[in-house]
C-alpha positions in Angstrom: -89.6 181.0 -1.9 -92.8 182.8 -2.7 -95.3 181.1 -5.0 -97.8 183.3 -6.8 -101.0 182.0 -8.2 -103.3 183.3 -11.0 -105.9 184.5 -8.5 -103.4 186.8 -6.8 -102.7 184.5 -3.8 -99.2 184.3 -2.5 -97.8 181.2 -0.7 -94.6 181.0 1.2 -92.7 177.7 0.8 -90.0 176.7 3.3 -88.5 173.5 4.8 -91.1 171.3 3.0 -94.0 173.4 4.4 -96.2 176.0 2.7 -98.2 178.9 4.3 -100.9 181.0 2.6 -100.3 184.7 2.9 -103.5 186.0 1.3 -104.6 187.5 -2.0 -102.9 190.6 -3.4 -103.2 192.9 -6.5 -101.1 192.2 -9.6 -98.8 195.2 -8.8 -98.3 194.0 -5.2 -97.4 190.5 -6.5 -94.8 192.0 -8.8 -93.4 194.1 -6.0 -93.2 191.1 -3.7 -90.6 189.5 -6.1 -88.2 192.3 -5.1 -88.0 190.7 -1.6 -85.4 188.3 -3.1 -82.9 191.2 -3.3 -84.5 193.4 -0.7 -87.1 196.2 -0.3 -86.2 199.4 1.7 -88.5 199.6 4.7 -89.1 203.3 4.0 -90.4 202.5 0.5 -93.7 201.1 1.6 -94.1 201.5 5.4 -95.5 205.1 5.5 -96.3 206.2 1.9 -100.0 205.5 2.2 -100.6 204.2 -1.3 -102.7 201.0 -1.7 -99.8 199.1 -3.2 -97.6 200.1 -0.3 -100.2 199.0 2.3 -100.5 195.7 0.6 -96.7 195.1 0.6 -96.6 196.2 4.3 -99.3 193.6 5.1 -97.4 190.9 3.2 -94.1 191.7 4.8 -95.6 191.7 8.3 -97.3 188.4 7.7 -93.9 187.0 6.6 -92.2 188.5 9.6 -94.7 186.9 12.1 -93.7 183.5 10.7 -89.9 184.3 11.0 -89.5 184.3 7.2 -87.8 187.7 6.9 -84.4 189.0 7.6 -83.2 192.6 7.4 -80.0 193.8 5.8 -78.0 196.9 6.2 -75.8 198.2 3.4 -74.9 201.4 1.7 -77.2 200.5 -1.2 -79.3 197.7 -2.5 -76.5 196.4 -4.7 -73.7 196.9 -2.2 -72.2 194.2 -0.1 -74.0 193.6 3.2 -72.6 195.2 6.3 -75.0 193.6 8.8 -77.9 191.1 8.4 -80.5 191.2 11.2 -82.1 187.7 11.8 -85.3 187.7 13.9 -85.4 185.3 16.8 -88.9 185.9 18.0 -92.1 185.9 15.8 -93.1 189.5 16.6 -89.8 191.1 15.9 -89.9 194.2 13.8 -86.9 196.5 13.4 -87.1 199.7 15.4 -84.7 202.6 15.6 -85.1 204.7 18.7 -83.8 208.2 18.5 -80.1 208.6 19.6 -78.7 212.1 20.2 -75.0 213.1 20.1 -75.0 213.5 23.9 -76.4 210.0 24.6 -74.0 207.5 26.2 -74.3 203.9 25.3 -72.6 200.7 26.3 -72.7 196.9 25.5 -75.0 194.8 27.5 -73.2 192.3 29.8 -75.4 189.6 28.1 -74.2 190.5 24.6 -71.6 188.2 22.9 -69.9 187.8 19.6 -69.3 184.3 18.3 -68.4 182.3 15.2 -71.3 180.5 13.5 -69.8 178.4 10.6 -67.9 181.0 8.6 -69.8 183.9 10.0 -69.6 186.1 13.1 -72.9 186.8 14.9 -73.6 189.3 17.7 -76.5 188.2 20.0 -78.0 188.3 23.4 -80.5 186.2 25.3 -82.5 189.4 25.8 -82.6 190.3 22.1 -85.4 189.7 19.7 -82.9 189.3 16.8 -79.3 188.4 16.2 -76.9 190.4 14.0 -74.7 188.7 11.5 -71.6 190.9 11.2 -70.4 190.9 7.6 -67.8 193.7 7.9 -64.9 193.1 10.3 -64.6 196.8 10.9 -68.1 196.8 12.5 -67.0 194.1 14.9 -64.1 196.3 15.9 -66.3 199.3 16.4 -68.7 197.3 18.6 -65.8 196.1 20.7 -65.1 199.8 21.7 -68.5 199.8 23.4 -67.3 197.5 26.1 -66.9 200.8 27.9 -69.5 203.6 27.8 -69.2 205.9 24.8 -71.0 209.1 23.7 -72.5 209.1 20.2 -70.5 212.2 19.3 -67.3 210.4 20.2 -68.2 207.4 18.1 -69.0 209.6 15.1 -65.4 210.8 15.0 -64.1 207.3 14.5 -63.1 206.1 11.0 -65.1 202.9 11.4 -68.2 204.4 12.9 -70.9 201.8 12.1 -73.7 204.3 11.7 -76.4 205.6 14.1 -79.0 203.3 12.5 -77.2 200.2 13.5 -76.6 201.5 17.0 -80.3 202.3 17.3 -81.2 198.7 16.2 -78.8 197.3 18.8 -80.4 199.5 21.5 -83.8 198.3 20.5 -82.7 194.7 20.9 -81.1 195.5 24.3 -77.6 194.5 23.0 -76.7 198.1 23.7 -78.3 200.3 26.4 -78.3 204.0 27.2 -76.9 205.1 30.6 -76.9 208.3 32.6 -73.5 210.0 32.8 -74.0 210.0 36.6 -74.8 206.3 36.5 -75.0 204.0 39.5 -73.0 201.1 38.1 -73.6 199.3 34.8 -75.2 196.2 36.2 -78.1 197.8 38.1 -78.5 200.4 35.3 -79.1 197.8 32.6 -82.4 196.5 33.9 -84.7 195.8 36.9 -83.7 194.1 40.1 -84.6 190.7 38.8 -82.2 191.1 35.8 -79.4 192.1 38.2 -79.7 188.6 39.8 -78.9 186.8 36.6 -75.4 185.6 35.6 -74.6 185.7 31.9 -74.3 182.0 31.4 -77.5 181.2 33.3 -79.7 183.5 31.2 -78.2 182.3 28.0 -78.7 178.6 29.0 -82.3 179.3 30.0 -83.3 181.1 26.7 -81.4 178.8 24.3 -82.5 175.5 25.9 -86.2 176.4 25.7 -88.5 177.6 22.9 -89.8 181.1 22.3 -86.7 183.4 22.2 -84.5 181.9 19.5 -84.9 180.6 15.9 -82.6 177.6 16.1 -83.9 174.0 15.7 -84.8 172.3 19.0 -85.9 168.9 20.1 -85.5 165.3 18.8 -84.0 166.1 15.4 -81.1 163.6 15.5 -78.7 166.3 14.2 -75.6 163.9 14.2 -77.3 160.8 12.9 -75.3 160.9 9.7 -72.0 161.8 11.2 -71.6 159.9 14.5 -72.9 156.4 15.6 -75.4 156.5 18.4 -73.8 155.9 21.9 -74.8 152.6 23.5 -77.6 152.5 26.1 -75.2 150.8 28.6 -71.7 152.1 29.2 -68.9 149.7 28.1 -67.6 147.8 31.2 -64.5 148.9 33.0 -61.7 146.3 33.1 -60.9 144.5 36.4 -62.5 142.1 38.8 -66.2 142.7 39.5 -68.2 142.3 42.7 -71.5 140.7 41.8 -74.4 142.3 43.8 -77.3 140.4 42.2 -77.5 137.7 44.9 -77.3 140.3 47.7 -80.2 142.4 46.2 -82.7 139.6 45.7 -84.1 139.6 49.2 -88.0 139.6 49.1 -88.2 142.1 51.9 -86.5 144.6 49.7 -87.9 143.9 46.3 -91.5 143.9 47.7 -91.2 147.2 49.4 -93.8 149.9 48.4 -91.1 152.3 47.2 -89.3 149.6 45.0 -92.7 148.6 43.6 -93.5 152.2 42.6 -90.1 152.8 41.0 -90.5 149.6 38.9 -94.0 150.4 37.8 -93.4 154.0 37.0 -93.5 154.8 33.2 -94.4 157.7 30.9 -98.0 157.7 29.8 -98.8 159.6 26.6 -102.4 158.6 26.0 -105.2 159.2 28.5 -108.8 158.0 29.0 -110.9 161.0 28.0 -114.2 159.1 28.6 -113.3 159.0 32.3 -111.0 161.9 32.8 -109.1 162.8 35.9 -111.3 164.3 38.6 -110.8 167.5 40.7 -110.6 165.4 43.8 -107.8 163.3 42.3 -106.0 166.5 41.2 -106.4 167.9 44.7 -104.8 164.8 46.3 -102.1 164.7 43.7 -101.1 168.4 44.3 -101.4 168.0 48.1 -99.0 165.0 48.1 -96.4 166.5 45.7 -96.2 170.3 46.0 -98.2 171.7 49.0 -96.4 173.8 51.5 -95.9 171.8 54.7 -94.3 174.3 57.0 -92.9 177.9 57.1 -90.2 179.6 59.1 -87.7 182.5 59.1 -84.0 182.6 59.5 -81.4 185.4 59.4 -78.5 185.1 57.0 -75.2 185.0 59.0 -73.0 187.5 57.1 -71.4 188.9 60.1 -73.3 192.2 60.0 -76.8 191.2 60.9 -77.8 189.9 57.5 -81.3 189.9 56.0 -84.1 187.8 57.4 -85.1 185.0 54.9 -88.4 183.2 54.8 -88.6 179.5 54.1 -91.3 177.0 53.3 -90.8 173.2 53.0 -92.6 171.0 50.4 -92.6 167.2 49.8 -89.6 167.2 47.5 -86.0 168.4 48.2 -84.8 171.8 47.0 -81.3 173.3 46.8 -80.7 175.6 49.8 -84.3 175.2 50.8 -85.3 177.8 48.1 -88.4 176.0 46.8 -88.5 178.5 43.9 -90.7 176.3 41.7 -94.3 177.2 41.0 -97.0 175.1 39.2 -99.3 176.4 36.5 -102.1 174.1 35.2 -103.5 174.2 31.6 -106.7 172.2 32.1 -108.3 170.7 29.0 -110.4 167.8 30.5 -110.9 167.5 34.2 -114.2 166.4 35.8 -115.4 169.1 38.2 -112.9 171.8 37.0 -113.6 174.2 34.1 -111.1 174.3 31.2 -108.6 177.1 31.6 -105.3 178.2 33.0 -104.6 178.1 36.8 -101.9 178.8 39.3 -101.5 176.4 42.1 -101.3 178.3 45.4 -99.2 175.8 47.4 -99.5 177.7 50.6 -103.3 177.7 50.6 -103.7 174.5 48.6 -105.9 176.3 46.1 -106.2 176.9 42.4 -106.3 180.5 41.2 -107.7 181.0 37.6 -105.7 183.3 35.3 -107.5 184.9 32.4 -105.7 184.0 29.1 -106.5 184.1 25.4 -108.1 180.9 24.3 -105.7 180.5 21.4 -102.7 180.8 23.7 -104.1 178.1 26.0 -104.8 175.9 23.0 -101.3 176.6 21.6 -99.6 175.6 24.9 -101.6 172.3 25.1 -101.1 171.5 21.4 -97.3 172.0 21.7 -97.2 169.5 24.6 -99.2 167.0 22.6 -96.7 167.4 19.7 -93.7 167.1 22.0 -95.0 163.9 23.5 -95.9 162.5 20.1 -99.3 161.7 21.8 -102.5 160.5 20.2 -104.5 163.4 21.8 -104.0 166.4 24.0 -103.1 165.9 27.7 -106.0 166.3 30.2 -103.9 168.6 32.4 -100.6 170.2 31.4 -98.5 171.3 34.4 -96.0 173.9 33.7 -93.2 174.1 36.2 -92.0 177.7 36.5 -89.2 179.1 38.5 -89.0 182.3 40.5 -85.4 182.7 39.4 -84.4 185.4 41.9 -85.3 183.1 44.8 -82.3 181.0 44.0 -79.9 183.5 42.4 -80.2 185.8 45.4 -78.0 183.4 47.3 -76.1 181.3 44.7 -73.5 182.6 42.2 -72.6 180.7 39.0 -74.7 177.6 39.9 -78.2 179.2 40.3 -79.7 177.9 37.1 -78.1 174.5 37.5 -79.6 174.2 40.9 -83.0 175.1 39.6 -82.9 172.4 36.9 -81.9 169.8 39.6 -84.9 170.9 41.6 -87.0 170.4 38.5 -85.7 166.8 38.2 -86.5 165.8 41.7 -90.0 167.4 41.4 -90.7 165.5 38.2 -89.7 162.2 39.8 -92.0 163.1 42.7 -94.9 163.8 40.2 -94.2 160.4 38.5 -94.2 158.5 41.8 -97.4 160.0 43.0 -99.1 159.5 39.6 -98.1 155.8 39.7 -99.3 155.4 43.3 -102.7 156.9 42.4 -103.1 154.9 39.2 -102.9 158.0 37.0 -100.8 158.5 33.9 -98.0 161.1 33.7 -95.3 162.1 31.2 -92.5 164.6 31.5 -92.1 167.0 28.6 -88.6 168.1 27.5 -89.5 171.4 25.8 -91.5 174.5 26.8 -92.1 177.9 25.3 -91.0 180.7 27.6 -92.3 183.5 25.3 -95.8 182.0 25.2 -95.8 181.7 29.0 -94.7 185.3 29.4 -97.7 186.4 27.2 -100.1 184.3 29.1 -99.0 185.5 32.6 -97.8 189.0 31.8 -94.5 188.2 33.7 -91.2 189.1 32.1 -89.3 185.9 31.0 -86.3 186.7 33.3 -88.5 187.2 36.4 -90.5 183.9 36.4 -90.6 181.4 33.6 -91.0 177.7 32.6 -88.3 175.3 33.3 -90.2 172.0 32.8 -93.6 170.5 32.0 -95.6 167.4 33.0 -98.7 166.0 31.5 -101.2 164.2 33.8 -104.5 162.4 33.4 -106.5 159.2 33.9 -104.8 156.1 32.5 -106.3 154.3 29.6 -107.7 150.9 30.3 -105.4 147.9 30.1 -104.6 146.9 26.6 -104.7 150.5 25.2 -101.6 151.6 23.5 -100.7 154.4 25.9 -97.2 153.2 26.9 -94.3 154.2 24.7 -90.6 154.3 25.2 -89.9 155.9 28.6 -88.5 159.4 29.0 -89.6 163.0 28.5 -91.3 163.9 25.3 -89.2 166.3 23.2 -90.2 165.7 19.6 
């Protein structure tokens, strides 16, 4: 709801939160109340009057916070045909021009599904999802599984309207193709997009932050419906073979590896009076992620296949792809300036990347929140994947392999941090849209698949140890 105050200020209230939107004239405050039933975009976006400019400013501030949705109907009082629900903060409806000769087709990433009692059309590439309120529109969209010209669609009784088609093109749920075409898959996007399978891209975007508006993290969504599963699985029936006496040999329990495994834990608080040093960071990266050797090998496809380059690192990787890259958001490191860096694993070097200060702070603050930590991490390591490196070879399992590689890398980071007396904590959430803005790399080309906070441990007795596991508040 929108609260209006006597001084003309407007406050948006939602989910127990409130956000100030600024001060507006009395006429603008009155016009804002029409947002409950809907304001036509054309009524204020381009008229040029002061009142219209104020409403435009208010609406865009609401949009940036994901507090608007956009409805399509024959009139304001008519039943909704489609409701557009933004999934990214900067979404604003655009209607690119479509001519009668243009040919359009559904994206292979688009899907229609049931959400409660509604049908929604969405795509992991889209900045918004479309709630389909009229079954005839769903039928019309299904026709676009094969390429159709606009003039052909206009002749149909259930033609959904060129405005809706344009909105779907803007969201990449539909795309235009050349009649000559070179195949739908390569026509839809760049070479990196060609390498993605539908389920992989969907999993990547819906299991991270930044490109959807659904709740994410430790929200206990089924706490009132289902009892929590036990920490230890109920025993299978039958005679057991007791291994405890066999595993108690001192030569095994005192081994360095066993000692590291038992001492490893998640550290969420760090000693900012004596932060991690650049020398410690160098040793940490050298031992966990540095390229150790490189070679080439030709793929045996029976026709003189392509030559593939390989580079080994200290942790295992599916198919020897080693697709993972490390990016460091540095907040507090002795000998290293605060900033954003890429770790060049081949040259064992840090390369600074120019980013906006507020983006860097937002990334670090999000990690602090996810860990439920008392302060920001000294160094936040974002584990990013060059997706095509794995999907060039593997079909259907590419993204699953990448996540398995992330798991073994995180354990490697934990083990080295423990060995060096540093603190570390895996983080279960990451914002792929923010990373894309910071690096300028499209989210489907290279993007975050994990995060790890590292820093100097607090002195004994400090309350830095919490229940183990990755932070995902």
